[in-house]
C-alpha positions as CSV (number, residue, x, y, z in Angstrom):
1,M,-17.7,51.2,6.0
2,I,-20.9,52.3,7.6
3,G,-23.7,50.2,6.4
4,S,-21.9,48.4,3.3
5,L,-23.3,45.1,2.2
6,A,-19.9,44.2,0.8
7,H,-17.1,43.4,3.1
8,Q,-14.0,45.5,2.4
9,S,-11.8,42.3,1.8
10,Y,-13.9,41.6,-1.1
11,W,-12.6,44.6,-2.7
12,D,-9.1,44.5,-1.6
13,T,-8.8,41.0,-3.0
14,A,-10.2,42.0,-6.4
15,Y,-8.0,45.1,-6.7
16,E,-4.9,43.8,-5.2
17,T,-3.0,43.2,-8.4
18,M,-5.5,44.8,-10.9
19,G,-3.7,46.9,-13.6
20,F,-4.8,50.2,-14.7
21,S,-6.6,51.1,-17.9
22,V,-8.9,53.6,-19.4
23,A,-12.6,52.4,-20.2
24,A,-13.0,51.5,-23.7
25,P,-14.6,53.9,-26.1
26,A,-17.8,51.7,-26.4
27,D,-18.2,51.3,-22.7
28,P,-21.6,52.6,-21.8
29,L,-20.5,54.5,-18.8
30,R,-17.9,56.2,-20.7
31,E,-20.4,57.2,-23.4
32,L,-22.6,58.7,-20.8
33,I,-19.7,60.7,-19.3
34,E,-18.8,61.9,-22.7
35,R,-22.4,62.8,-23.5
36,Q,-23.0,64.7,-20.3
37,V,-19.7,66.3,-19.4
38,C,-18.4,69.2,-21.1
39,A,-14.6,69.8,-21.3
40,G,-13.7,72.1,-18.8
41,R,-11.0,73.3,-16.1
42,G,-13.1,72.3,-12.9
43,D,-12.2,69.8,-10.4
44,C,-13.8,66.3,-9.9
45,L,-14.3,64.0,-7.1
46,E,-15.0,60.2,-7.7
47,V,-16.4,58.3,-4.8
48,G,-15.3,54.8,-4.8
49,C,-12.5,55.7,-7.4
50,F,-10.4,52.6,-7.6
51,P,-9.3,51.6,-10.2
52,G,-10.0,54.9,-12.0
53,R,-11.0,53.7,-15.5
54,Y,-13.7,56.3,-15.6
55,L,-11.9,59.0,-13.7
56,S,-9.4,58.9,-16.5
57,V,-12.0,59.6,-19.0
58,I,-12.9,62.9,-16.9
59,G,-9.4,63.8,-16.7
60,G,-9.1,63.7,-20.5
61,L,-11.9,66.3,-20.5
62,G,-9.6,68.5,-18.6
63,Y,-10.7,68.3,-15.0
64,E,-8.5,68.0,-12.0
65,L,-9.1,64.6,-10.5
66,S,-9.7,63.7,-7.0
67,G,-10.9,60.5,-5.3
68,I,-11.7,58.5,-2.3
69,D,-11.8,54.7,-1.7
70,L,-10.9,52.3,1.1
71,T,-8.8,50.0,-0.8
72,P,-5.2,50.0,-0.6
73,R,-3.3,51.7,-3.7
74,T,-5.9,54.5,-3.7
75,S,-3.7,57.3,-2.4
76,S,-0.4,55.7,-3.9
77,D,-0.6,53.8,-7.3
78,L,-3.8,55.5,-8.7
79,P,-2.8,59.1,-8.5
80,R,0.6,58.2,-9.9
81,W,-1.0,56.3,-13.0
82,L,-3.4,59.2,-13.6
83,S,-0.4,61.7,-13.5
84,S,1.5,59.4,-16.0
85,Q,-1.6,59.7,-18.4
86,G,-1.1,63.5,-18.3
87,H,-4.2,64.4,-16.1
88,R,-4.1,67.1,-13.5
89,V,-4.2,65.4,-10.3
90,G,-5.8,66.6,-6.9
91,E,-6.3,64.8,-3.5
92,F,-6.7,61.2,-3.2
93,H,-7.7,59.5,0.1
94,Q,-7.8,56.0,1.4
95,A,-10.7,56.3,3.7
96,D,-14.3,55.7,4.4
97,F,-16.4,58.1,2.3
98,M,-19.5,57.9,4.7
99,T,-17.3,59.4,7.5
100,F,-14.6,61.4,5.9
101,D,-14.7,65.3,6.3
102,F,-13.6,66.7,3.0
103,R,-13.9,70.5,4.1
104,R,-14.6,71.5,0.4
105,R,-16.9,71.1,-2.4
106,F,-16.2,70.1,-6.1
107,D,-17.3,71.1,-9.5
108,L,-18.2,67.5,-10.5
109,V,-19.1,64.7,-8.1
110,C,-19.4,61.1,-9.5
111,S,-19.6,57.5,-8.7
112,F,-20.0,54.3,-10.9
113,G,-21.5,51.6,-8.9
114,F,-21.3,52.7,-5.1
115,I,-24.6,53.7,-3.5
116,E,-26.2,50.2,-4.3
117,H,-23.7,48.6,-1.9
118,F,-25.5,50.4,1.1
119,A,-28.6,49.5,3.0
120,E,-29.0,53.2,3.7
121,W,-28.5,54.2,-0.1
122,E,-30.2,57.6,0.4
123,L,-27.7,58.7,3.0
124,A,-24.9,57.8,0.5
125,L,-26.7,59.9,-2.3
126,R,-27.1,62.7,0.1
127,R,-23.5,62.7,0.9
128,H,-22.5,62.9,-2.7
129,A,-25.0,65.8,-3.2
130,A,-23.4,67.7,-0.4
131,L,-20.2,67.8,-1.9
132,V,-21.1,69.4,-5.1
133,G,-20.6,73.1,-5.3
134,P,-22.8,75.8,-6.6
135,G,-23.6,75.2,-10.4
136,G,-21.9,72.0,-10.2
137,R,-23.0,68.6,-11.4
138,L,-23.5,65.1,-10.0
139,I,-23.4,61.8,-11.9
140,V,-24.3,58.7,-10.2
141,T,-24.7,55.3,-12.0
142,V,-25.4,51.7,-10.7
143,P,-25.9,48.3,-12.4
144,N,-29.4,47.5,-13.0
145,F,-30.3,44.3,-11.1
146,R,-33.8,45.5,-10.3
147,G,-35.3,45.1,-13.7
148,G,-37.2,41.9,-14.1
149,V,-35.0,40.0,-16.4
150,Q,-31.7,41.1,-14.7
151,Y,-33.1,40.3,-11.3
152,W,-34.2,36.8,-12.3
153,L,-30.8,36.2,-13.9
154,H,-28.9,37.3,-10.8
155,R,-31.2,35.6,-8.4
156,A,-30.9,32.3,-10.3
157,L,-27.2,32.4,-11.4
158,D,-25.3,35.1,-9.4
159,E,-26.8,34.9,-6.0
160,E,-23.8,35.7,-3.8
161,N,-23.2,38.9,-5.9
162,L,-26.8,39.7,-5.7
163,R,-26.5,39.8,-2.0
164,R,-23.8,42.5,-2.1
165,H,-26.2,44.8,-3.9
166,N,-29.3,46.7,-2.7
167,V,-31.8,46.4,-5.3
168,A,-33.8,49.2,-3.7
169,A,-31.0,51.5,-4.4
170,M,-31.3,51.0,-8.3
171,N,-34.4,53.4,-8.7
172,P,-33.8,56.6,-10.9
173,A,-37.2,58.0,-9.8
174,A,-36.3,57.6,-6.1
175,W,-32.9,59.5,-6.7
176,N,-34.7,62.2,-8.5
177,A,-37.0,63.0,-5.7
178,V,-34.2,63.1,-3.3
179,L,-32.1,65.4,-5.4
180,A,-35.1,67.7,-6.3
181,E,-35.5,68.1,-2.4
182,L,-32.0,69.2,-2.3
183,G,-32.4,71.9,-4.8
184,F,-30.8,70.1,-7.9
185,T,-32.2,70.2,-11.5
186,I,-32.5,66.6,-13.1
187,D,-30.6,66.9,-16.5
188,W,-31.0,63.2,-17.3
189,S,-32.1,60.3,-15.5
190,G,-33.0,56.6,-16.5
191,Y,-31.6,53.3,-17.7
192,F,-28.9,52.9,-20.2
193,G,-27.0,50.3,-22.2
194,R,-27.8,47.3,-24.5
195,F,-28.3,44.0,-22.9
196,A,-25.5,42.5,-21.0
197,F,-25.1,40.1,-18.1
198,W,-22.1,39.4,-16.0
199,V,-21.6,37.3,-13.0
200,D,-19.0,37.0,-10.0
201,E,-17.3,33.9,-9.1
202,Q,-19.1,31.6,-6.8
203,P,-19.9,28.0,-6.5
204,R,-22.4,26.8,-9.0
205,N,-23.9,23.5,-9.9
206,R,-23.7,21.9,-13.5
207,L,-27.0,23.4,-14.4
208,Q,-26.1,26.9,-13.3
209,R,-22.9,26.7,-15.3
210,A,-24.5,25.6,-18.4
211,A,-27.3,28.5,-18.0
212,V,-24.4,31.1,-17.5
213,R,-22.8,29.9,-20.8
214,T,-26.0,29.8,-22.5
215,V,-26.8,33.6,-21.6
216,R,-23.4,34.6,-22.6
217,T,-23.7,32.9,-26.1
218,L,-27.0,34.6,-26.4
219,S,-25.8,38.0,-25.2
220,R,-24.6,39.2,-28.7
221,A,-28.1,38.6,-30.2
222,L,-29.9,40.0,-27.3
223,R,-27.9,43.3,-27.8
224,A,-30.4,43.8,-30.7
225,L,-33.2,44.4,-28.3
226,P,-34.2,48.2,-27.8
227,Y,-31.7,50.3,-26.0
228,G,-32.4,51.3,-22.3
229,H,-35.3,49.2,-21.5
230,P,-35.6,48.9,-17.6
231,S,-36.2,45.2,-17.5
232,Y,-32.9,44.0,-19.0
233,T,-30.6,47.0,-19.6
234,P,-27.5,46.7,-17.4
235,Y,-27.3,50.3,-16.0
236,A,-29.2,52.9,-14.4
237,G,-28.0,56.5,-13.8
238,V,-28.7,60.3,-13.0
239,V,-27.1,63.4,-14.1
240,A,-28.0,66.5,-12.0
241,T,-27.1,70.1,-11.5
242,R,-26.9,72.2,-8.3
243,A,-28.4,75.7,-8.4
244,S,-25.8,78.4,-8.7
């Protein structure tokens, strides 16, 4: 994939045997979707759609579901599972989003952790926006590794994972400027979620392993911190509407 900071084999290995499930009701991204997306009979495209845990939430709101992802099982197992959940299923492509020609636009375009894997994140965001039809909506979210606390934790304890992410892409103000230039109205933009910290597998020394365990132990108490602070909250996102 053009400009990707994460090799495709990383995703293929992670998703090879992963089962399908709907995001839990308390998942912050599901909560954002359910706050911002009204029930309707439109169509939705998720970019980087596998394994579909949030796409299924949108399907529950009545949307026909389409998706694109390079990982295997995207055009076979995933649409079958979504259909088994009673959702309307559209088109699924195992293809490179940065080069694929859809030849159509959608009522809702979304991605949940995609643009931050690109050096040219603005190009990825603009490609999302180009697929939104008149009066349609765009939802983009990323993990927030940019905030001071989150950056320090990932730099010290999760460095390999951090290298797969472009911290400069985790900037709602920058997204807003791009989308406003393209004629979108910003409905909501900012940081969300209570404190959380997760790491990928990588070699760690004894001190790092102990520090990861300590942060996990403290996480429950740290969730009492104010919601949505950009320094430590785990997610950033934007919801925008294209002019009719």
